[in-house]
DOZA-996206 format. One record per residue (C-alpha): residue in three letters; x, y, z. Coordinates in steps of 0.02 Angstrom, whole numbers, plus 50000, padded with zeros to 5 digits. Each point is the difference from the previous one (the first is absolute). Example, Ala and Ser with C-alpha at 12.3 -4.5 7.8 and 13.67 -1.06 7.14 Angstrom:
<sites>
+-----+-------+-------+-------+
!   r !     x !     y !     z !
+-----+-------+-------+-------+
! ALA ! 50615 ! 49775 ! 50390 !
! SER ! 50069 ! 50172 ! 49967 !
+-----+-------+-------+-------+
</sites>
This chain:
<sites>
+-----+-------+-------+-------+
!   r !     x !     y !     z !
+-----+-------+-------+-------+
! MET ! 53318 ! 50975 ! 48625 !
! SER ! 50027 ! 49948 ! 50177 !
! ARG ! 49863 ! 49986 ! 50129 !
! CYS ! 50031 ! 50068 ! 50172 !
! PHE ! 49918 ! 49931 ! 50159 !
! THR ! 50020 ! 50021 ! 50186 !
! PRO ! 50039 ! 49836 ! 50087 !
! VAL ! 49886 ! 49954 ! 50146 !
! PRO ! 50088 ! 49963 ! 50162 !
! GLU ! 49985 ! 49819 ! 50059 !
! THR ! 49918 ! 50051 ! 50165 !
! ALA ! 49866 ! 50100 ! 49912 !
! LEU ! 49963 ! 49854 ! 49882 !
! CYS ! 49975 ! 49883 ! 50149 !
! ILE ! 49880 ! 50124 ! 50080 !
! GLN ! 49896 ! 50010 ! 49840 !
! ILE ! 49993 ! 49810 ! 49985 !
! ASP ! 49949 ! 49980 ! 50183 !
! SER ! 49865 ! 50130 ! 49974 !
! LEU ! 49929 ! 49908 ! 49850 !
! ILE ! 49999 ! 49836 ! 50097 !
! GLU ! 49907 ! 50083 ! 50145 !
! GLU ! 49871 ! 50076 ! 49881 !
! GLU ! 49971 ! 49831 ! 49916 !
! THR ! 49984 ! 49914 ! 50168 !
! SER ! 49876 ! 50132 ! 50060 !
! MET ! 49900 ! 49984 ! 49839 !
! ARG ! 49992 ! 49810 ! 50019 !
! LEU ! 49942 ! 50021 ! 50180 !
! ILE ! 49864 ! 50122 ! 49949 !
! VAL ! 49940 ! 49885 ! 49860 !
! SER ! 50001 ! 49850 ! 50119 !
! LEU ! 49900 ! 50093 ! 50132 !
! PHE ! 49878 ! 50059 ! 49867 !
! LEU ! 49971 ! 49823 ! 49936 !
! LEU ! 49988 ! 49934 ! 50178 !
! SER ! 49862 ! 50125 ! 50037 !
! PHE ! 49894 ! 49920 ! 49862 !
! ILE ! 50026 ! 49830 ! 50078 !
! LEU ! 49965 ! 50051 ! 50179 !
! PHE ! 49864 ! 50129 ! 49965 !
! PRO ! 49914 ! 49953 ! 49837 !
! VAL ! 49829 ! 50068 ! 50048 !
! ALA ! 50065 ! 50173 ! 50039 !
! SER ! 50076 ! 50014 ! 49826 !
! ASP ! 49830 ! 50013 ! 49914 !
! PRO ! 49848 ! 50042 ! 50108 !
! SER ! 49884 ! 49979 ! 49851 !
! LEU ! 50046 ! 49815 ! 49990 !
! ARG ! 49959 ! 49974 ! 50182 !
! ALA ! 49832 ! 50087 ! 49979 !
! ALA ! 49961 ! 49888 ! 49850 !
! GLU ! 50023 ! 49846 ! 50110 !
! GLN ! 49876 ! 50061 ! 50131 !
! PRO ! 49825 ! 49942 ! 49949 !
! ASN ! 49848 ! 50108 ! 50024 !
! ILE ! 49885 ! 49932 ! 50134 !
! ILE ! 49810 ! 50020 ! 49994 !
! ILE ! 49892 ! 49934 ! 50142 !
! LEU ! 49813 ! 49999 ! 49962 !
! LEU ! 49908 ! 49975 ! 50164 !
! ALA ! 49813 ! 49964 ! 49997 !
! ASP ! 49897 ! 50037 ! 50155 !
! ASP ! 49890 ! 49865 ! 50078 !
! LEU ! 50002 ! 49890 ! 49845 !
! GLY ! 49944 ! 49822 ! 50035 !
! TYR ! 50112 ! 49852 ! 49966 !
! GLY ! 49878 ! 49925 ! 49875 !
! GLU ! 49946 ! 50155 ! 49903 !
! LEU ! 50123 ! 50005 ! 49854 !
! GLY ! 49977 ! 49900 ! 49841 !
! CYS ! 50170 ! 49920 ! 50025 !
! GLN ! 49944 ! 49952 ! 50176 !
! GLY ! 49846 ! 49911 ! 49934 !
! ASN ! 49864 ! 50134 ! 49990 !
! PRO ! 49899 ! 49981 ! 49837 !
! GLN ! 49874 ! 50137 ! 50042 !
! ILE ! 50106 ! 50159 ! 49993 !
! PRO ! 50128 ! 50009 ! 49858 !
! THR ! 50170 ! 50067 ! 50053 !
! PRO ! 50104 ! 49975 ! 49842 !
! HIS ! 50133 ! 50131 ! 50035 !
! ILE ! 50038 ! 49940 ! 50175 !
! ASP ! 49994 ! 49820 ! 49938 !
! SER ! 50129 ! 50043 ! 49867 !
! LEU ! 50128 ! 50022 ! 50140 !
! ALA ! 49973 ! 49817 ! 50043 !
! GLN ! 50006 ! 49947 ! 49818 !
! GLU ! 50160 ! 50096 ! 49968 !
! GLY ! 50077 ! 49973 ! 50171 !
! ILE ! 49977 ! 49902 ! 50161 !
! ARG ! 49845 ! 49968 ! 50105 !
! PHE ! 50030 ! 49959 ! 50183 !
! THR ! 49876 ! 49883 ! 50083 !
! GLN ! 50062 ! 50018 ! 50180 !
! ALA ! 50032 ! 50186 ! 50021 !
! TYR ! 49970 ! 50077 ! 50171 !
! VAL ! 49989 ! 50176 ! 50071 !
! THR ! 50053 ! 50054 ! 50174 !
! ALA ! 49827 ! 50044 ! 50066 !
! PRO ! 49818 ! 49969 ! 49954 !
! ASN ! 49963 ! 50185 ! 49977 !
! CYS ! 50067 ! 50152 ! 49911 !
! SER ! 50121 ! 50101 ! 50105 !
! PRO ! 50112 ! 49868 ! 50082 !
! SER ! 50002 ! 49903 ! 49837 !
! ARG ! 50071 ! 50152 ! 49911 !
! ALA ! 50125 ! 50026 ! 50141 !
! GLY ! 50066 ! 49824 ! 49973 !
! LEU ! 50009 ! 50019 ! 49811 !
! LEU ! 50096 ! 50164 ! 50005 !
! THR ! 50123 ! 49951 ! 50138 !
! GLY ! 50030 ! 49816 ! 49961 !
! LYS ! 49965 ! 49957 ! 50182 !
! ILE ! 49864 ! 49923 ! 50107 !
! PRO ! 49917 ! 50163 ! 50054 !
! THR ! 49979 ! 49947 ! 50181 !
! ARG ! 50190 ! 49999 ! 50012 !
! PHE ! 49987 ! 50189 ! 50013 !
! GLY ! 49829 ! 50009 ! 50081 !
! TYR ! 49894 ! 50027 ! 49845 !
! GLU ! 49859 ! 49884 ! 50051 !
! PHE ! 49832 ! 50083 ! 49971 !
! ASN ! 49903 ! 50084 ! 49860 !
! PRO ! 49961 ! 50185 ! 50033 !
! ILE ! 49839 ! 50065 ! 49926 !
! GLY ! 49913 ! 50167 ! 49990 !
! ALA ! 50064 ! 50140 ! 50110 !
! ARG ! 50127 ! 49881 ! 50080 !
! ASN ! 50103 ! 50017 ! 49841 !
! GLU ! 50050 ! 50176 ! 50052 !
! ASP ! 50048 ! 49963 ! 50180 !
! PRO ! 50181 ! 50041 ! 50045 !
! GLY ! 50095 ! 49837 ! 50017 !
! THR ! 49884 ! 49905 ! 49884 !
! GLY ! 50097 ! 49953 ! 49845 !
! LEU ! 50154 ! 49915 ! 49929 !
! PRO ! 50145 ! 50042 ! 50117 !
! PRO ! 50127 ! 50117 ! 49918 !
! ALA ! 50140 ! 49885 ! 50058 !
! GLU ! 49938 ! 49861 ! 49885 !
! GLN ! 50077 ! 50002 ! 49827 !
! THR ! 49873 ! 49982 ! 49861 !
! LEU ! 50030 ! 49924 ! 49830 !
! ALA ! 49979 ! 50175 ! 49927 !
! GLU ! 50140 ! 50067 ! 50111 !
! LEU ! 50116 ! 49858 ! 49953 !
! LEU ! 49969 ! 50019 ! 49814 !
! HIS ! 50011 ! 50189 ! 50008 !
! ASP ! 50174 ! 49982 ! 50076 !
! GLN ! 50045 ! 49886 ! 49853 !
! GLY ! 49959 ! 50138 ! 49876 !
! TYR ! 49819 ! 49953 ! 49964 !
! THR ! 49862 ! 50127 ! 49975 !
! THR ! 49859 ! 49945 ! 50115 !
! GLY ! 49814 ! 50032 ! 49987 !
! LEU ! 49846 ! 49955 ! 50102 !
! ILE ! 49832 ! 50015 ! 49916 !
! GLY ! 49843 ! 49954 ! 50095 !
! LYS ! 49970 ! 49946 ! 50178 !
! TRP ! 50131 ! 50029 ! 50136 !
! HIS ! 49917 ! 49947 ! 50166 !
! LEU ! 50163 ! 50000 ! 50098 !
! GLY ! 49970 ! 50157 ! 50101 !
! GLY ! 49906 ! 50161 ! 49964 !
! ALA ! 50100 ! 50118 ! 50112 !
! ALA ! 50141 ! 50105 ! 49927 !
! ASP ! 50136 ! 49884 ! 50067 !
! TYR ! 49938 ! 49859 ! 49890 !
! HIS ! 49977 ! 50085 ! 49832 !
! PRO ! 50061 ! 49893 ! 49854 !
! TYR ! 50132 ! 50132 ! 49963 !
! ARG ! 50075 ! 49959 ! 50170 !
! HIS ! 50005 ! 49816 ! 49957 !
! GLY ! 50101 ! 50008 ! 49840 !
! PHE ! 49875 ! 50047 ! 49865 !
! ASP ! 50046 ! 50138 ! 49876 !
! GLU ! 49822 ! 50018 ! 49937 !
! PHE ! 49830 ! 49970 ! 50080 !
! PHE ! 49824 ! 50011 ! 49932 !
! GLY ! 49864 ! 49921 ! 50104 !
! PHE ! 49924 ! 50001 ! 50174 !
! MET ! 50062 ! 49964 ! 50175 !
! HIS ! 49861 ! 49901 ! 50086 !
! GLU ! 49925 ! 49827 ! 49977 !
! GLY ! 49874 ! 50039 ! 49865 !
! HIS ! 49929 ! 50132 ! 49884 !
! TYR ! 49847 ! 50027 ! 49893 !
! PHE ! 50032 ! 49967 ! 49816 !
! VAL ! 49880 ! 50141 ! 49959 !
! PRO ! 49942 ! 50123 ! 50134 !
! PRO ! 49819 ! 50056 ! 50024 !
! PRO ! 49892 ! 50020 ! 49900 !
! TYR ! 50076 ! 49838 ! 49930 !
! GLN ! 49982 ! 50045 ! 49816 !
! GLY ! 50034 ! 49866 ! 49870 !
! VAL ! 50003 ! 49854 ! 50123 !
! THR ! 49883 ! 49881 ! 50088 !
! THR ! 50034 ! 50017 ! 50186 !
! MET ! 49952 ! 49877 ! 50138 !
! LEU ! 50023 ! 50062 ! 50179 !
! ARG ! 49982 ! 49911 ! 50165 !
! ARG ! 49868 ! 50067 ! 50119 !
! LYS ! 49934 ! 49949 ! 50171 !
! THR ! 49821 ! 50039 ! 49949 !
! LEU ! 49909 ! 50032 ! 49837 !
! PRO ! 49874 ! 50140 ! 49968 !
! GLY ! 49844 ! 49962 ! 50099 !
! GLY ! 50098 ! 49902 ! 50130 !
! SER ! 50006 ! 49839 ! 49901 !
! LYS ! 50142 ! 49878 ! 49967 !
! GLY ! 50066 ! 49925 ! 49839 !
! ARG ! 50035 ! 50099 ! 49843 !
! TRP ! 49936 ! 50168 ! 49938 !
! ILE ! 50027 ! 50043 ! 49817 !
! GLY ! 49979 ! 50178 ! 49938 !
! GLY ! 50067 ! 50013 ! 49824 !
! GLN ! 50189 ! 49984 ! 50005 !
! LEU ! 50010 ! 50012 ! 50191 !
! ILE ! 49970 ! 49845 ! 50105 !
! TYR ! 49994 ! 49983 ! 50189 !
! SER ! 50025 ! 49830 ! 50082 !
! THR ! 49988 ! 49941 ! 50181 !
! HIS ! 50079 ! 49830 ! 49969 !
! LEU ! 50147 ! 50035 ! 50117 !
! GLY ! 49904 ! 50100 ! 50130 !
! TYR ! 50107 ! 50157 ! 50002 !
! ASP ! 50032 ! 50159 ! 49902 !
! GLU ! 50126 ! 50027 ! 49862 !
! PRO ! 50162 ! 50065 ! 50079 !
! ASP ! 50041 ! 50185 ! 49981 !
! TYR ! 50139 ! 49966 ! 49877 !
! ASP ! 50019 ! 50176 ! 49931 !
! ALA ! 49998 ! 50093 ! 50166 !
! ASN ! 50167 ! 50095 ! 50014 !
! ASN ! 50066 ! 49886 ! 49864 !
! PRO ! 50021 ! 50099 ! 49838 !
! ILE ! 50083 ! 49944 ! 49841 !
! ILE ! 50177 ! 50068 ! 50012 !
! ARG ! 50130 ! 50040 ! 49869 !
! GLY ! 50166 ! 50006 ! 50087 !
! GLY ! 49952 ! 50093 ! 50157 !
! GLN ! 49850 ! 50101 ! 49941 !
! PRO ! 49815 ! 49954 ! 49983 !
! VAL ! 49928 ! 49998 ! 49824 !
! VAL ! 49826 ! 49983 ! 49928 !
! GLU ! 49989 ! 49839 ! 49900 !
! THR ! 49855 ! 49981 ! 49878 !
! GLU ! 50038 ! 49831 ! 49920 !
! TYR ! 49946 ! 49831 ! 50068 !
! LEU ! 50140 ! 49966 ! 50122 !
! THR ! 50066 ! 49840 ! 49920 !
! ASP ! 50012 ! 50094 ! 49835 !
! ALA ! 50087 ! 50147 ! 50085 !
! PHE ! 50130 ! 49885 ! 50076 !
! THR ! 50026 ! 49918 ! 49830 !
! ARG ! 50026 ! 50170 ! 49919 !
! GLU ! 50131 ! 50047 ! 50129 !
! ALA ! 50089 ! 49832 ! 49986 !
! VAL ! 50011 ! 50011 ! 49811 !
! SER ! 50072 ! 50174 ! 50017 !
! PHE ! 50127 ! 49942 ! 50129 !
! ILE ! 50062 ! 49860 ! 49885 !
! ASP ! 50007 ! 50118 ! 49851 !
! ARG ! 50097 ! 50134 ! 50093 !
! HIS ! 50127 ! 49883 ! 50079 !
! GLN ! 50027 ! 49870 ! 49865 !
! ASP ! 50180 ! 50059 ! 49974 !
! LYS ! 50057 ! 49947 ! 50175 !
! PRO ! 49966 ! 49863 ! 50127 !
! PHE ! 49835 ! 50027 ! 50089 !
! PHE ! 49894 ! 49920 ! 50137 !
! LEU ! 49812 ! 50022 ! 49980 !
! TYR ! 49889 ! 49944 ! 50144 !
! LEU ! 49823 ! 50010 ! 49931 !
! ALA ! 49889 ! 49964 ! 50149 !
! TYR ! 49821 ! 49996 ! 49936 !
! ASN ! 49853 ! 50022 ! 50116 !
! ALA ! 49899 ! 49886 ! 49885 !
! VAL ! 49910 ! 49891 ! 50041 !
! HIS ! 49987 ! 50068 ! 50177 !
! SER ! 49835 ! 50081 ! 50051 !
! PRO ! 49906 ! 50112 ! 49973 !
! LEU ! 49916 ! 49902 ! 49862 !
! GLN ! 49997 ! 50113 ! 49847 !
! GLY ! 49996 ! 49935 ! 49822 !
! LYS ! 50013 ! 50106 ! 49842 !
! GLN ! 49845 ! 49992 ! 49893 !
! ALA ! 50096 ! 49939 ! 49847 !
! ASP ! 50067 ! 49854 ! 50101 !
! MET ! 49831 ! 49966 ! 50081 !
! GLN ! 49926 ! 49978 ! 49826 !
! ARG ! 50127 ! 49863 ! 49962 !
! PHE ! 49934 ! 49893 ! 50144 !
! GLN ! 49812 ! 50012 ! 49976 !
! ASN ! 49997 ! 49810 ! 50003 !
! ILE ! 50040 ! 50006 ! 50188 !
! ASP ! 49830 ! 50016 ! 50087 !
! ASP ! 50061 ! 50054 ! 50172 !
! VAL ! 50044 ! 50185 ! 49989 !
! HIS ! 50120 ! 49978 ! 50147 !
! ARG ! 50102 ! 49875 ! 49902 !
! ARG ! 49980 ! 50100 ! 49839 !
! ILE ! 50081 ! 50154 ! 50079 !
! PHE ! 50145 ! 49894 ! 50061 !
! ALA ! 50021 ! 49928 ! 49826 !
! ALA ! 50002 ! 50175 ! 49925 !
! MET ! 50134 ! 50056 ! 50125 !
! LEU ! 50109 ! 49848 ! 49966 !
! SER ! 49981 ! 50023 ! 49812 !
! SER ! 50054 ! 50182 ! 50018 !
! LEU ! 50152 ! 49942 ! 50099 !
! ASP ! 50044 ! 49875 ! 49863 !
! GLN ! 49986 ! 50135 ! 49866 !
! SER ! 50117 ! 50107 ! 50103 !
! VAL ! 50129 ! 49862 ! 50007 !
! GLY ! 49983 ! 49984 ! 49812 !
! GLN ! 50043 ! 50183 ! 49976 !
! ILE ! 50152 ! 49983 ! 50113 !
! LEU ! 50062 ! 49851 ! 49899 !
! GLN ! 49967 ! 50094 ! 49838 !
! GLN ! 50105 ! 50147 ! 50059 !
! VAL ! 50143 ! 49883 ! 50049 !
! ARG ! 49993 ! 49926 ! 49824 !
! LYS ! 49989 ! 50172 ! 49919 !
! ALA ! 50157 ! 50055 ! 50093 !
! LYS ! 50085 ! 49836 ! 49949 !
! LEU ! 50034 ! 49957 ! 50181 !
! ASP ! 49929 ! 49823 ! 50005 !
! ARG ! 50169 ! 49915 ! 50008 !
! ASN ! 50063 ! 50116 ! 50135 !
! THR ! 49850 ! 50007 ! 50115 !
! LEU ! 49945 ! 49883 ! 50139 !
! ILE ! 49811 ! 50012 ! 50021 !
! VAL ! 49912 ! 49926 ! 50152 !
! PHE ! 49813 ! 49989 ! 50033 !
! LEU ! 49927 ! 49948 ! 50167 !
! SER ! 49864 ! 50041 ! 50126 !
! ASP ! 50031 ! 50072 ! 50173 !
! ASN ! 49890 ! 49869 ! 50084 !
! GLY ! 49852 ! 49887 ! 49970 !
! GLY ! 49832 ! 50065 ! 49942 !
! PRO ! 49862 ! 50051 ! 50123 !
! THR ! 49866 ! 49887 ! 49926 !
! CYS ! 49849 ! 50065 ! 50095 !
! GLU ! 50047 ! 50180 ! 49965 !
! LEU ! 50050 ! 49988 ! 49816 !
! THR ! 49945 ! 49825 ! 49942 !
! SER ! 50187 ! 49966 ! 49967 !
! SER ! 50035 ! 49814 ! 49997 !
! ASN ! 50151 ! 49918 ! 50080 !
! LEU ! 49953 ! 49824 ! 49943 !
! PRO ! 50060 ! 49868 ! 50025 !
! LEU ! 50071 ! 50078 ! 50158 !
! ARG ! 49913 ! 50018 ! 50167 !
! GLY ! 49971 ! 50171 ! 50077 !
! GLU ! 50016 ! 50178 ! 49938 !
! LYS ! 50081 ! 50167 ! 50038 !
! GLY ! 50039 ! 50014 ! 50185 !
! SER ! 50012 ! 49812 ! 50021 !
! MET ! 50156 ! 49897 ! 50041 !
! TYR ! 49935 ! 49862 ! 49889 !
! GLU ! 50072 ! 49985 ! 49825 !
! GLY ! 49863 ! 50110 ! 49926 !
! GLY ! 50066 ! 50149 ! 50096 !
! LEU ! 50186 ! 49971 ! 49971 !
! ARG ! 50028 ! 49910 ! 49835 !
! VAL ! 49985 ! 50114 ! 49848 !
! PRO ! 50013 ! 50000 ! 49810 !
! PHE ! 50181 ! 50038 ! 49954 !
! LEU ! 50069 ! 50018 ! 49823 !
! MET ! 50172 ! 50049 ! 49937 !
! ARG ! 50064 ! 50040 ! 49825 !
! TRP ! 50171 ! 50047 ! 49935 !
! THR ! 50005 ! 49975 ! 49812 !
! GLY ! 50154 ! 49907 ! 49941 !
! LYS ! 50059 ! 49967 ! 50177 !
! LEU ! 49867 ! 49898 ! 50088 !
! PRO ! 49920 ! 49849 ! 49917 !
! ALA ! 49828 ! 50027 ! 49924 !
! GLY ! 49843 ! 49905 ! 50044 !
! GLN ! 50072 ! 49921 ! 50157 !
! THR ! 49918 ! 49957 ! 50165 !
! TYR ! 50105 ! 50009 ! 50158 !
! SER ! 49930 ! 49894 ! 50141 !
! GLN ! 50122 ! 50032 ! 50142 !
! PRO ! 49949 ! 50121 ! 50139 !
! VAL ! 50052 ! 50181 ! 49973 !
! SER ! 49960 ! 50165 ! 50085 !
! SER ! 49968 ! 50180 ! 49955 !
! MET ! 50153 ! 50037 ! 50107 !
! ASP ! 50106 ! 49916 ! 49865 !
! LEU ! 49972 ! 50148 ! 49885 !
! PHE ! 50117 ! 50106 ! 50108 !
! SER ! 50143 ! 49874 ! 49996 !
! THR ! 49977 ! 49960 ! 49816 !
! SER ! 49996 ! 50183 ! 49949 !
! ALA ! 50149 ! 50043 ! 50109 !
! VAL ! 50110 ! 49869 ! 49917 !
! LEU ! 49943 ! 50051 ! 49825 !
! SER ! 50043 ! 50181 ! 50038 !
! GLY ! 50175 ! 49955 ! 50056 !
! ALA ! 49971 ! 50045 ! 50181 !
! PRO ! 50071 ! 49894 ! 50142 !
! LEU ! 49864 ! 49906 ! 50094 !
! PRO ! 49966 ! 50061 ! 50177 !
! ASP ! 50029 ! 49866 ! 50132 !
! ASP ! 49831 ! 50016 ! 50086 !
! LEU ! 49882 ! 49954 ! 49857 !
! ASP ! 49872 ! 49860 ! 50006 !
! GLY ! 49976 ! 49998 ! 49812 !
! GLN ! 50103 ! 49899 ! 49876 !
! ASN ! 50072 ! 50039 ! 49829 !
! LEU ! 49888 ! 49898 ! 49884 !
! MET ! 50102 ! 50014 ! 49841 !
! PRO ! 50116 ! 49850 ! 50030 !
! TYR ! 49847 ! 49891 ! 50034 !
! LEU ! 49903 ! 50061 ! 49849 !
! LEU ! 50149 ! 49979 ! 49885 !
! LYS ! 50032 ! 49825 ! 50074 !
! GLU ! 50172 ! 50049 ! 50060 !
! LYS ! 49946 ! 49954 ! 50175 !
! HIS ! 49885 ! 49858 ! 50052 !
! GLY ! 49891 ! 49971 ! 50151 !
! THR ! 49878 ! 50123 ! 50075 !
! PRO ! 50028 ! 50185 ! 50034 !
! HIS ! 49902 ! 49986 ! 50164 !
! HIS ! 49974 ! 49862 ! 50125 !
! GLU ! 49894 ! 50101 ! 50121 !
! PHE ! 49886 ! 50152 ! 50013 !
! PHE ! 49946 ! 50092 ! 50158 !
! TRP ! 49847 ! 50109 ! 50027 !
! ARG ! 49931 ! 50094 ! 50151 !
! GLN ! 49863 ! 50129 ! 50015 !
! GLY ! 49927 ! 50018 ! 50173 !
! LYS ! 49908 ! 49840 ! 50046 !
! ARG ! 50017 ! 49933 ! 49824 !
! ALA ! 50158 ! 49906 ! 49953 !
! ALA ! 50070 ! 49865 ! 49887 !
! LEU ! 50158 ! 49907 ! 49954 !
! ARG ! 50038 ! 49895 ! 49849 !
! LEU ! 50145 ! 49879 ! 50023 !
! GLY ! 50034 ! 49889 ! 49850 !
! ASP ! 49837 ! 49914 ! 49952 !
! TRP ! 49915 ! 50041 ! 50165 !
! LYS ! 49909 ! 50153 ! 50063 !
! ILE ! 49927 ! 50056 ! 50165 !
! VAL ! 49864 ! 50133 ! 50012 !
! LYS ! 49929 ! 50096 ! 50148 !
! MET ! 49854 ! 50116 ! 49964 !
! ARG ! 49956 ! 50051 ! 50179 !
! GLY ! 50048 ! 49980 ! 50181 !
! LYS ! 50166 ! 49988 ! 50087 !
! PRO ! 50145 ! 49903 ! 49922 !
! ASP ! 49958 ! 49846 ! 50104 !
! ILE ! 50016 ! 49836 ! 49909 !
! LYS ! 49812 ! 49970 ! 50010 !
! ASN ! 49965 ! 50152 ! 49890 !
! TRP ! 50108 ! 49943 ! 49854 !
! GLU ! 49946 ! 49903 ! 49846 !
! LEU ! 50116 ! 49888 ! 49900 !
! TYR ! 49993 ! 49964 ! 49813 !
! HIS ! 50106 ! 49901 ! 49878 !
! ILE ! 49996 ! 50140 ! 49874 !
! THR ! 50065 ! 49908 ! 49847 !
! GLU ! 49870 ! 49861 ! 50016 !
! ASP ! 49861 ! 50111 ! 50068 !
! LEU ! 50012 ! 50164 ! 49904 !
! SER ! 49827 ! 50055 ! 50056 !
! GLU ! 50042 ! 49971 ! 50185 !
! GLN ! 49849 ! 49892 ! 50034 !
! THR ! 50074 ! 49865 ! 50113 !
! ASN ! 50067 ! 50062 ! 50166 !
! LEU ! 50130 ! 49872 ! 50057 !
! ALA ! 50040 ! 50084 ! 50167 !
! SER ! 49928 ! 49858 ! 50104 !
! GLU ! 50074 ! 49860 ! 49895 !
! ARG ! 50174 ! 50074 ! 49981 !
! GLN ! 50039 ! 50081 ! 50167 !
! ASP ! 50186 ! 49969 ! 49967 !
! LYS ! 49997 ! 50100 ! 49839 !
! LEU ! 49892 ! 50135 ! 50077 !
! GLN ! 50124 ! 50020 ! 50143 !
! GLU ! 50147 ! 50005 ! 49878 !
! LEU ! 49924 ! 50143 ! 49902 !
! LEU ! 49941 ! 50092 ! 50155 !
! THR ! 50175 ! 49991 ! 50073 !
! ARG ! 50070 ! 50075 ! 49841 !
! TRP ! 49866 ! 50135 ! 49997 !
! ASN ! 50047 ! 50049 ! 50178 !
! GLU ! 50185 ! 50005 ! 49953 !
! LEU ! 49965 ! 50117 ! 49855 !
! ASN ! 49876 ! 50101 ! 50101 !
! SER ! 50136 ! 50036 ! 50128 !
! GLN ! 50097 ! 50088 ! 49861 !
! MET ! 49855 ! 50117 ! 49960 !
! LYS ! 49967 ! 50170 ! 50076 !
! PRO ! 49841 ! 50062 ! 50086 !
! ALA ! 49877 ! 50090 ! 49890 !
! LEU ! 50047 ! 50181 ! 49964 !
! PHE ! 49819 ! 50057 ! 49989 !
+-----+-------+-------+-------+
</sites>
């Protein structure tokens, strides 16, 4: 049986072959481009992988905590085991500085990574001045929250803001997705009638016109500073998002509750939590349970401070417990520091062995406790003795998030130094200016001016590495060194802007 077929013309066969070749060539080109896209754009291929590489960042900021008040800083009187654990499991910095000796400009420096006087943030607004138009962190300045938000982070502020109380300066307008706290410089931990706490308030005069201390049950009046307790709560409610709320818990506990919730709700994605406590800032209010723990401290003033610090330490413990519970230890950078030195006369907070206190340009106003832990990444139980700054948290966090570093930062990325990939010191100099008070540290030397014009006669000179307590003023003996540092201070000062408010 014969088979019949229709022969294909030669021209048609050539066309079919050419078509197959073109299809194969096109397919190879498509495959090549597809593979090349993985080489050139590997991150875009799997966003979940990129998110997994971005560590969570938690900054725990104490308020007015003295340099010498933690157990890991040498205080045997008030146990702080949870805060100390950050030093035991991470790194303790012995020469950590902030950008101002008081709350607001210090926070401005931390959140922008810049010397705050570069953009005119020089002074510390208090009371009603917090709500003045033009008083606050300029909208043009990028905050760490804004940078991390633009890298895909969920950002939260819990606690004290103090960077402007007018609408233009709300945390939402500076990069925070969530906010629970207050806007001004301070807040009562428990409002009147002060139930469940021992409260000590400053007064000009005691009942009957006397001076000293008046004790009436759990309420104490004291004239030791000669002025009244500031009106912290006036026009300064606790706010959730943008609306006032009534808070019934002791404020440190309330902030802890909110922070634990934030970590729990956002544990499936990169987050930035800025937990800015108002402890141990005044007013002095200690919970009764914590007061009982320190009955061995005779002075009730000191006992209240101890109770407040203990409550802060317990709060840090709950934050660390929640990080462990969510199994985030190995993917979370945790930092603890204070915004400035402790106001010793006001709170009893010790800055020993440093000279000075909050508001001072001596080391006691500017050098703070500073701890950092990242389990599995940073070495445990280490002490880092090179000078660092709170401004470095911006640069360090930016690099960890994958963001390009802005060109105008004063802070440094600390990770290469801490991992010993880079040697030397992150900072060779630090500049400070606040009205008639000023300072500069250059290498091992430091100049300080606490009053008067910036004439050479008003400056003090210290060899800070040999004279940590700044007891020996070498200005007369080392006029050459004094002039060298003063020249540099003037050079840097010329780069700064006039005060905004």
